[in-house]
FILUM-123964 format. One record per residue (C-alpha): chain; residue number from 1; x, y, z; residue in three letters. Coordinates in steps of 0.1 Angstrom, whole numbers, padded with zeros to 4 digits, always signed. Layout:
N
unit/pos/east/north/up/code
A/NUM/X/Y/Z/ALA
...
This chain:
287
unit/pos/east/north/up/code
A/1/-0175/-0159/+0402/MET
A/2/-0156/-0162/+0369/ALA
A/3/-0143/-0130/+0353/ARG
A/4/-0161/-0122/+0321/PRO
A/5/-0141/-0128/+0289/LYS
A/6/-0128/-0096/+0274/LYS
A/7/-0142/-0091/+0239/GLN
A/8/-0122/-0062/+0227/GLY
A/9/-0085/-0058/+0219/LEU
A/10/-0057/-0039/+0235/LEU
A/11/-0041/-0032/+0201/TYR
A/12/-0045/-0041/+0165/PHE
A/13/-0023/-0045/+0134/SER
A/14/-0019/-0014/+0112/PHE
A/15/-0003/-0016/+0078/ASP
A/16/+0027/+0007/+0072/THR
A/17/+0015/+0014/+0037/ASP
A/18/-0019/+0024/+0049/PHE
A/19/-0018/+0058/+0031/PHE
A/20/-0005/+0044/-0002/TYR
A/21/-0017/+0009/-0009/SER
A/22/-0055/+0015/-0011/ASP
A/23/-0068/+0040/-0036/ARG
A/24/-0099/+0044/-0016/ARG
A/25/-0079/+0058/+0013/ILE
A/26/-0062/+0083/-0011/LYS
A/27/-0096/+0094/-0023/ALA
A/28/-0109/+0097/+0013/LEU
A/29/-0081/+0121/+0021/ARG
A/30/-0085/+0140/-0011/ALA
A/31/-0122/+0146/-0005/ARG
A/32/-0123/+0151/+0033/PHE
A/33/-0088/+0160/+0042/GLY
A/34/-0071/+0146/+0073/ASN
A/35/-0104/+0148/+0092/ASP
A/36/-0117/+0119/+0070/GLY
A/37/-0086/+0098/+0078/ILE
A/38/-0088/+0105/+0115/VAL
A/39/-0125/+0096/+0117/LEU
A/40/-0118/+0063/+0099/TYR
A/41/-0090/+0054/+0123/ILE
A/42/-0111/+0065/+0152/TRP
A/43/-0138/+0040/+0141/ILE
A/44/-0113/+0012/+0138/LEU
A/45/-0099/+0019/+0173/CYS
A/46/-0133/+0021/+0189/GLU
A/47/-0145/-0011/+0172/ALA
A/48/-0114/-0031/+0182/TYR
A/49/-0113/-0017/+0217/LYS
A/50/-0150/-0023/+0227/ASP
A/51/-0167/-0051/+0208/LYS
A/52/-0136/-0064/+0189/GLY
A/53/-0152/-0067/+0155/TYR
A/54/-0180/-0041/+0153/TYR
A/55/-0191/-0008/+0166/LEU
A/56/-0226/+0003/+0177/ILE
A/57/-0234/+0034/+0155/TYR
A/58/-0261/+0054/+0174/ASP
A/59/-0266/+0090/+0186/ASP
A/60/-0241/+0084/+0215/ASP
A/61/-0215/+0072/+0190/CYS
A/62/-0220/+0103/+0168/ILE
A/63/-0218/+0126/+0199/ASP
A/64/-0185/+0110/+0208/ASN
A/65/-0172/+0115/+0173/MET
A/66/-0182/+0152/+0174/MET
A/67/-0166/+0156/+0209/THR
A/68/-0134/+0137/+0204/ASP
A/69/-0126/+0149/+0168/LEU
A/70/-0143/+0183/+0168/GLY
A/71/-0164/+0175/+0137/LEU
A/72/-0199/+0185/+0128/THR
A/73/-0227/+0159/+0126/GLU
A/74/-0234/+0167/+0089/GLY
A/75/-0197/+0163/+0080/PHE
A/76/-0195/+0130/+0099/ILE
A/77/-0225/+0117/+0080/LYS
A/78/-0209/+0126/+0046/GLN
A/79/-0178/+0107/+0055/ILE
A/80/-0198/+0077/+0068/MET
A/81/-0218/+0076/+0035/GLU
A/82/-0185/+0076/+0015/TYR
A/83/-0169/+0049/+0036/LEU
A/84/-0200/+0027/+0031/ALA
A/85/-0202/+0034/-0006/SER
A/86/-0166/+0023/-0011/ARG
A/87/-0170/-0008/+0012/SER
A/88/-0145/+0004/+0037/LEU
A/89/-0172/+0000/+0062/LEU
A/90/-0205/-0020/+0062/THR
A/91/-0235/-0008/+0081/GLN
A/92/-0259/-0035/+0093/ILE
A/93/-0294/-0030/+0107/SER
A/94/-0306/-0059/+0127/ILE
A/95/-0344/-0063/+0127/LEU
A/96/-0346/-0071/+0164/ALA
A/97/-0325/-0041/+0174/SER
A/98/-0331/-0004/+0169/PRO
A/99/-0294/+0004/+0165/VAL
A/100/-0270/+0001/+0136/THR
A/101/-0237/-0017/+0138/THR
A/102/-0206/-0009/+0118/ILE
A/103/-0181/-0035/+0108/THR
A/104/-0163/-0048/+0076/SER
A/105/-0147/-0080/+0064/PRO
A/106/-0113/-0064/+0069/GLY
A/107/-0121/-0055/+0106/ILE
A/108/-0133/-0091/+0112/GLN
A/109/-0103/-0107/+0096/LYS
A/110/-0079/-0086/+0117/ARG
A/111/-0099/-0094/+0148/TYR
A/112/-0099/-0131/+0140/GLN
A/113/-0061/-0130/+0135/GLU
A/114/-0056/-0112/+0168/ALA
A/115/-0077/-0137/+0187/MET
A/116/-0057/-0167/+0176/LYS
A/117/-0035/-0166/+0206/GLY
A/118/-0064/-0168/+0231/GLN
A/119/-0066/-0206/+0229/LYS
A/120/-0103/-0206/+0234/ARG
A/121/-0135/-0205/+0215/THR
A/122/-0146/-0170/+0205/VAL
A/123/-0183/-0164/+0201/ASP
A/124/-0195/-0140/+0174/VAL
A/125/-0230/-0128/+0164/ASN
A/126/-0240/-0144/+0131/GLY
A/127/-0262/-0115/+0122/GLU
A/128/-0231/-0093/+0121/ILE
A/129/-0204/-0117/+0111/TRP
A/130/-0196/-0111/+0074/LEU
A/131/-0170/-0138/+0068/LEU
A/132/-0180/-0169/+0049/SER
A/133/-0176/-0204/+0064/LYS
A/134/-0144/-0209/+0045/GLU
A/135/-0129/-0176/+0058/GLU
A/136/-0139/-0182/+0094/THR
A/137/-0113/-0198/+0116/ALA
A/138/-0122/-0230/+0135/SER
A/139/-0121/-0213/+0169/PHE
A/140/-0147/-0188/+0159/ILE
A/141/-0182/-0199/+0170/LYS
A/142/-0210/-0182/+0150/VAL
A/143/-0241/-0181/+0171/THR
A/144/-0264/-0188/+0141/GLN
A/145/-0266/-0218/+0118/ASN
A/146/-0246/-0222/+0086/GLU
A/147/-0275/-0213/+0064/ALA
A/148/-0281/-0179/+0081/ILE
A/149/-0244/-0172/+0082/SER
A/150/-0240/-0178/+0045/GLU
A/151/-0271/-0157/+0039/LYS
A/152/-0256/-0128/+0058/ASN
A/153/-0224/-0132/+0038/HIS
A/154/-0245/-0130/+0006/SER
A/155/-0262/-0099/+0019/ILE
A/156/-0228/-0084/+0027/SER
A/157/-0216/-0091/-0008/GLU
A/158/-0248/-0075/-0022/LYS
A/159/-0243/-0044/+0000/ASN
A/160/-0207/-0041/-0012/HIS
A/161/-0220/-0039/-0048/SER
A/162/-0248/-0014/-0042/ILE
A/163/-0226/+0015/-0054/SER
A/164/-0220/-0004/-0087/GLU
A/165/-0257/-0005/-0093/LYS
A/166/-0267/+0030/-0086/ASN
A/167/-0273/+0055/-0115/PRO
A/168/-0243/+0076/-0105/LEU
A/169/-0219/+0046/-0108/LYS
A/170/-0234/+0035/-0141/GLU
A/171/-0230/+0070/-0155/ARG
A/172/-0195/+0072/-0143/LYS
A/173/-0186/+0041/-0163/VAL
A/174/-0202/+0057/-0194/LYS
A/175/-0181/+0088/-0190/GLU
A/176/-0150/+0066/-0186/ASN
A/177/-0157/+0049/-0220/LYS
A/178/-0160/+0083/-0236/VAL
A/179/-0126/+0094/-0222/ASN
A/180/-0111/+0061/-0233/LYS
A/181/-0123/+0067/-0268/ASN
A/182/-0106/+0101/-0269/THR
A/183/-0072/+0084/-0264/GLY
A/184/-0069/+0083/-0226/ALA
A/185/-0043/+0058/-0214/LYS
A/186/-0061/+0050/-0182/GLU
A/187/-0096/+0045/-0169/LYS
A/188/-0107/+0077/-0152/ILE
A/189/-0127/+0076/-0119/ASP
A/190/-0152/+0105/-0119/LEU
A/191/-0172/+0092/-0089/SER
A/192/-0153/+0113/-0063/TYR
A/193/-0185/+0126/-0048/PHE
A/194/-0207/+0095/-0049/SER
A/195/-0217/+0102/-0013/TYR
A/196/-0236/+0134/-0025/ASP
A/197/-0258/+0128/-0055/GLU
A/198/-0262/+0165/-0065/LYS
A/199/-0225/+0173/-0062/LEU
A/200/-0215/+0141/-0081/ASN
A/201/-0240/+0151/-0108/GLU
A/202/-0225/+0186/-0111/ALA
A/203/-0190/+0172/-0114/PHE
A/204/-0201/+0148/-0141/LEU
A/205/-0218/+0176/-0160/GLU
A/206/-0186/+0196/-0157/TYR
A/207/-0167/+0166/-0172/ALA
A/208/-0192/+0164/-0201/LYS
A/209/-0187/+0202/-0207/MET
A/210/-0149/+0196/-0209/ARG
A/211/-0156/+0169/-0236/GLU
A/212/-0177/+0194/-0256/LYS
A/213/-0150/+0221/-0256/ILE
A/214/-0124/+0195/-0267/LYS
A/215/-0106/+0197/-0234/LYS
A/216/-0115/+0163/-0218/PRO
A/217/-0103/+0152/-0184/ILE
A/218/-0078/+0126/-0197/SER
A/219/-0059/+0115/-0166/THR
A/220/-0067/+0105/-0130/GLN
A/221/-0041/+0130/-0119/HIS
A/222/-0062/+0158/-0135/THR
A/223/-0092/+0146/-0116/VAL
A/224/-0072/+0147/-0083/ASP
A/225/-0060/+0183/-0090/LEU
A/226/-0095/+0195/-0099/LEU
A/227/-0110/+0180/-0068/VAL
A/228/-0083/+0196/-0047/LYS
A/229/-0089/+0230/-0062/LYS
A/230/-0127/+0226/-0059/LEU
A/231/-0123/+0219/-0022/LYS
A/232/-0101/+0250/-0018/GLU
A/233/-0126/+0272/-0036/LEU
A/234/-0156/+0259/-0015/SER
A/235/-0141/+0254/+0019/THR
A/236/-0161/+0272/+0047/VAL
A/237/-0149/+0270/+0083/ASN
A/238/-0123/+0244/+0074/GLU
A/239/-0148/+0221/+0058/HIS
A/240/-0160/+0217/+0022/MET
A/241/-0194/+0233/+0015/ASP
A/242/-0210/+0210/-0010/ASN
A/243/-0236/+0236/-0021/ASP
A/244/-0208/+0261/-0028/LYS
A/245/-0189/+0235/-0047/ALA
A/246/-0219/+0229/-0069/ILE
A/247/-0221/+0266/-0076/GLU
A/248/-0184/+0267/-0086/VAL
A/249/-0189/+0238/-0110/LEU
A/250/-0221/+0253/-0125/ASN
A/251/-0202/+0286/-0130/GLN
A/252/-0176/+0269/-0152/SER
A/253/-0203/+0248/-0170/ILE
A/254/-0223/+0279/-0179/MET
A/255/-0193/+0298/-0191/ASN
A/256/-0176/+0268/-0208/ASN
A/257/-0145/+0273/-0187/TRP
A/258/-0119/+0246/-0186/GLN
A/259/-0107/+0255/-0152/ASP
A/260/-0125/+0262/-0119/LEU
A/261/-0126/+0297/-0103/TYR
A/262/-0139/+0313/-0072/GLY
A/263/-0175/+0325/-0074/LEU
A/264/-0181/+0359/-0089/LYS
A/265/-0199/+0386/-0070/SER
A/266/-0226/+0407/-0086/ASN
A/267/-0205/+0439/-0080/ASN
A/268/-0174/+0428/-0099/ASN
A/269/-0186/+0402/-0123/SER
A/270/-0171/+0419/-0153/SER
A/271/-0138/+0424/-0136/ARG
A/272/-0137/+0388/-0125/SER
A/273/-0144/+0376/-0160/PHE
A/274/-0117/+0398/-0175/ASN
A/275/-0092/+0385/-0149/ASN
A/276/-0100/+0350/-0160/HIS
A/277/-0094/+0358/-0196/ASN
A/278/-0062/+0379/-0191/GLN
A/279/-0047/+0354/-0167/GLY
A/280/-0052/+0326/-0192/GLY
A/281/-0065/+0291/-0186/VAL
A/282/-0045/+0266/-0166/ILE
A/283/-0043/+0233/-0185/ASP
A/284/-0044/+0208/-0156/TRP
A/285/-0038/+0179/-0180/ASP
A/286/-0003/+0193/-0185/LYS
A/287/+0006/+0199/-0149/VAL
């Protein structure tokens, strides 16, 4: 009996400028810390090791993520939503199957490159394969006809642009235009929290308040510093508490504060307010 062909890989290529070349990776680390980076790399390793170009994303997969990485289910889902919103991963639900698969054009391109040396035809599932006919190597055999393959590619492209069509993304662009009109030298990305609608909305309202008090967020560096501080002020058990982060933003919005501060308690609210005034306001735009 012939030995079954191995579908997964023993190793895969990893760019040495992984942490620097892609702004999405920088944003992933800024929002979720090293846990976000580790989860993303874990997904890549599992996808290449098992199926080669995709990963089955089900309850067992989530349990393995929690066990291997020590992360909570809610935190994992936040990271997964971010990865999908930035097209770092593509989640595909096949009608005939109750499970979801995770893949991406990048994963499939690296898999295809790694399989070149096999000197044999490699079968792939056309319902999952995202690469177009022109991008697919001759030794890759897609199990569906060309029309369905191209249709899936079109669906993939549509999925990649979902974030550009949602209200949060459209509003972010409007905010960028306002900042540009105030003299900013670069386009500011305010969609740091696109994976959480309420948190993203609060951050946008904070940015609008900064505009009103004539202290606009004028550089991407400022955004990065504010997000870093917001995370520090709202971290609970080593993870960012989104509800607490919203409260921190709302506190600054209601008081027209340029900076972000820890939440005031009811017992020492006046003292906390005085400390803010006496300590002065840090101008993050000048840091």
